[in-house]
C-alpha positions as CSV (number, residue, x, y, z in Angstrom):
1,M,22.9,44.9,-152.5
2,E,22.5,41.3,-152.4
3,T,21.2,39.8,-149.6
4,K,22.4,36.9,-147.9
5,K,19.3,34.1,-147.6
6,K,19.0,32.5,-144.2
7,P,20.4,28.9,-144.2
8,L,16.8,27.4,-143.7
9,G,18.1,24.1,-144.5
10,K,20.8,23.9,-142.1
11,I,18.6,24.8,-139.4
12,L,16.0,22.7,-139.8
13,I,18.2,19.9,-139.8
14,F,19.8,20.6,-136.8
15,L,16.3,20.8,-135.5
16,L,15.6,17.1,-136.9
17,F,19.1,15.7,-135.6
18,G,18.5,17.6,-131.8
19,L,14.9,15.8,-131.2
20,A,16.3,12.4,-132.1
21,I,18.8,13.1,-129.5
22,V,16.4,14.2,-127.2
23,W,14.3,11.0,-128.3
24,V,17.4,8.5,-128.2
25,I,17.6,10.0,-124.5
26,I,14.2,9.4,-123.1
27,L,13.9,5.7,-124.6
28,S,17.2,4.9,-122.7
29,R,16.0,6.1,-119.4
30,A,12.8,4.2,-119.6
31,K,13.1,0.9,-117.8
32,Y,10.9,-0.9,-120.9
33,T,10.6,-0.4,-124.5
34,I,7.9,-0.9,-127.1
35,G,6.7,-4.5,-126.3
36,T,9.0,-5.8,-123.4
37,M,6.7,-4.8,-120.5
38,P,6.2,-8.3,-118.8
39,K,2.9,-9.7,-118.2
40,L,2.9,-10.4,-114.3
41,G,1.0,-13.3,-112.1
42,E,1.0,-16.6,-112.4
43,K,1.2,-18.5,-115.8
44,N,-0.5,-21.9,-117.4
45,I,0.2,-23.4,-120.7
46,S,-3.2,-24.6,-122.7
47,I,-3.0,-28.0,-123.9
48,N,-2.2,-26.4,-127.5
49,G,0.6,-25.0,-125.6
50,D,-0.7,-21.4,-125.6
51,T,0.8,-19.5,-122.6
52,I,-2.5,-18.9,-120.4
53,Y,-1.5,-15.3,-118.5
54,H,-2.9,-14.1,-115.2
55,Q,-6.1,-12.2,-115.6
56,I,-8.5,-9.6,-113.6
57,D,-11.5,-11.2,-112.4
58,T,-15.1,-10.0,-113.6
59,F,-16.7,-7.8,-111.2
60,T,-19.5,-5.2,-110.6
61,L,-19.2,-2.5,-107.6
62,K,-20.8,0.6,-107.1
63,S,-18.9,4.2,-108.1
64,Q,-18.8,7.7,-106.8
65,F,-21.4,8.9,-109.1
66,G,-24.1,6.2,-107.9
67,T,-23.6,3.5,-110.7
68,N,-22.7,0.5,-111.5
69,F,-18.9,0.2,-112.7
70,G,-17.3,-2.8,-113.2
71,S,-14.6,-5.3,-115.6
72,D,-17.2,-4.7,-118.7
73,S,-16.7,-0.5,-117.8
74,L,-12.6,-1.6,-118.1
75,K,-12.7,-3.5,-121.6
76,G,-10.4,-2.0,-124.2
77,K,-8.7,0.5,-121.5
78,I,-5.3,0.6,-119.8
79,Y,-5.8,1.6,-115.8
80,L,-3.9,1.8,-112.7
81,A,-5.6,0.5,-109.9
82,N,-5.1,0.6,-106.1
83,F,-6.5,0.2,-102.6
84,F,-7.7,3.0,-100.2
85,F,-10.1,4.0,-97.2
86,T,-11.3,7.7,-97.3
87,S,-10.1,8.5,-93.6
88,C,-6.7,6.9,-93.9
89,P,-4.5,10.0,-92.4
90,E,-1.7,9.9,-94.6
91,V,-0.5,6.9,-96.8
92,C,-3.8,6.9,-99.1
93,P,-3.6,10.8,-99.6
94,A,0.3,10.9,-100.6
95,I,-0.8,7.9,-103.1
96,N,-3.5,9.3,-104.8
97,S,-1.9,12.7,-104.2
98,N,0.6,10.6,-106.9
99,I,-2.4,8.8,-108.6
100,N,-3.7,12.7,-109.2
101,L,-0.3,13.8,-111.2
102,I,-0.1,10.7,-113.4
103,Q,-4.4,11.1,-114.2
104,L,-3.8,14.8,-115.1
105,K,-1.5,13.7,-117.4
106,F,-3.7,11.7,-119.6
107,K,-7.4,13.4,-118.8
108,E,-7.8,14.1,-122.5
109,V,-7.6,10.8,-123.7
110,N,-10.3,7.8,-123.6
111,D,-8.6,5.2,-123.3
112,V,-6.9,5.1,-119.8
113,M,-8.3,5.1,-116.4
114,F,-7.3,5.4,-112.7
115,V,-9.5,3.0,-110.3
116,S,-9.7,3.5,-106.6
117,F,-11.5,0.4,-104.4
118,T,-12.3,1.1,-100.7
119,V,-11.3,-1.4,-98.6
120,D,-13.5,0.2,-95.6
121,P,-16.7,0.2,-98.2
122,E,-19.1,0.2,-94.5
123,T,-17.7,3.4,-94.3
124,D,-17.4,4.1,-97.9
125,T,-20.5,4.7,-99.5
126,F,-20.7,6.2,-102.7
127,Q,-21.7,9.6,-101.3
128,K,-18.3,9.4,-98.9
129,L,-16.5,8.7,-102.1
130,A,-18.1,11.2,-104.2
131,E,-17.1,14.1,-101.9
132,Y,-13.6,12.2,-101.5
133,A,-13.1,12.8,-105.6
134,A,-14.3,16.1,-105.0
135,K,-10.4,16.9,-104.1
136,Y,-9.1,16.0,-106.6
137,G,-11.5,18.1,-109.3
138,K,-14.1,15.5,-109.6
139,P,-11.8,13.5,-112.6
140,S,-14.2,12.3,-115.3
141,N,-11.3,9.6,-116.1
142,W,-10.9,8.4,-112.0
143,R,-13.8,6.0,-110.1
144,F,-13.5,5.4,-106.7
145,L,-15.8,2.0,-105.9
146,T,-17.2,0.5,-103.3
147,G,-19.4,-2.5,-102.9
148,P,-19.3,-6.4,-100.8
149,K,-16.3,-6.3,-98.6
150,F,-15.7,-9.8,-99.3
151,K,-15.9,-8.7,-103.1
152,I,-13.7,-6.2,-103.0
153,Y,-10.8,-7.6,-100.6
154,D,-11.0,-11.1,-103.3
155,L,-10.3,-9.0,-105.8
156,A,-7.0,-7.3,-104.0
157,E,-5.6,-10.8,-103.2
158,Y,-6.2,-13.4,-106.0
159,S,-6.8,-10.3,-109.1
160,Y,-4.7,-7.5,-108.2
161,L,-2.2,-9.3,-106.1
162,S,-2.1,-6.2,-104.2
163,I,-2.2,-7.9,-100.4
164,S,-0.5,-11.1,-98.9
165,H,-1.8,-14.7,-99.4
166,G,-4.8,-14.9,-97.1
167,A,-5.3,-11.2,-96.3
168,S,-8.7,-10.9,-97.8
169,K,-10.1,-13.3,-95.0
170,A,-8.7,-10.8,-92.2
171,N,-10.8,-8.0,-91.2
172,W,-8.8,-5.3,-92.5
173,A,-6.6,-5.3,-95.4
174,H,-4.3,-2.1,-96.9
175,T,-1.8,-2.1,-99.4
176,E,0.3,0.5,-100.9
177,L,0.7,-0.5,-104.1
178,L,-0.6,0.3,-107.6
179,T,-1.3,-2.0,-110.3
180,L,-1.0,-1.4,-113.9
181,I,-3.6,-3.1,-116.2
182,D,-3.3,-3.5,-119.7
183,E,-6.7,-3.4,-121.9
184,T,-7.1,-7.0,-122.1
185,G,-7.1,-7.3,-118.4
186,K,-3.5,-8.4,-117.5
187,I,-0.9,-7.1,-114.9
188,R,1.9,-5.2,-116.7
189,G,3.1,-3.4,-113.6
190,V,3.6,-3.2,-110.0
191,Y,4.4,-0.2,-108.6
192,E,5.1,1.6,-104.8
193,G,2.4,4.5,-104.3
194,R,4.5,6.8,-102.4
195,G,6.9,6.7,-104.9
196,D,9.1,9.7,-105.8
197,Q,9.0,11.2,-109.3
198,R,10.9,8.4,-110.7
199,V,8.1,5.9,-109.9
200,I,5.5,8.5,-111.5
201,N,7.4,8.8,-115.0
202,E,8.0,5.3,-114.6
203,I,4.0,4.7,-114.2
204,I,3.8,7.4,-116.7
205,D,6.4,5.9,-119.6
206,G,4.7,2.1,-118.9
207,I,0.7,3.8,-120.0
208,K,2.4,4.8,-123.2
209,L,4.2,2.1,-123.9
210,L,1.3,0.1,-123.3
211,R,-1.4,2.6,-125.5
212,I,1.2,2.3,-128.3
213,E,1.3,-1.5,-127.9
214,K,-2.4,-1.4,-127.7
215,Q,-2.3,0.9,-131.4
216,N,0.1,-1.5,-132.8
217,K,-2.3,-4.5,-132.6
218,K,-5.3,-2.7,-134.5
């Protein structure tokens, strides 16, 4: 008796077709596509007519490990930055919980990092930051930074554009914004830190797109 052969070819075609539909749906939901994420901040034109985009300033601060960490450590990295303080009762824990969900998606890659600057460096020593990082499982791709208050506030206002103009001169400044930086030190996205799952997904998609952009430059 002749046995019927399973139509493996047809099954594979249906599977590939299904995957294509899923990919189209994902792309249609994404806010940006490859190469379309804007570069944010003030722009200038050079004498040669080239566009000069806003750039994160150089800095060196101290991480939760007690070692220096700064712009040199972030060269070639895509990272999400925020400003917080360890004694913040509600807002910062909510924001950092969202960051934790995002960093877990990229814990296996070496070109994505997360950087949290304390706005209360007098209280938040690197030892205090180490205790705080432990709440999130001491992730290797997340740095909590402390250092001179004037430098941190200066970065918040003029580099990361996270606080209003003049706020860096105040005794206290705080922001709920998250800033996404590409591997060249340019701002590519600003997000509400306490946003819902939609915002979290938008940040994850943004990081993925920047990683593809980076690969395409090679």
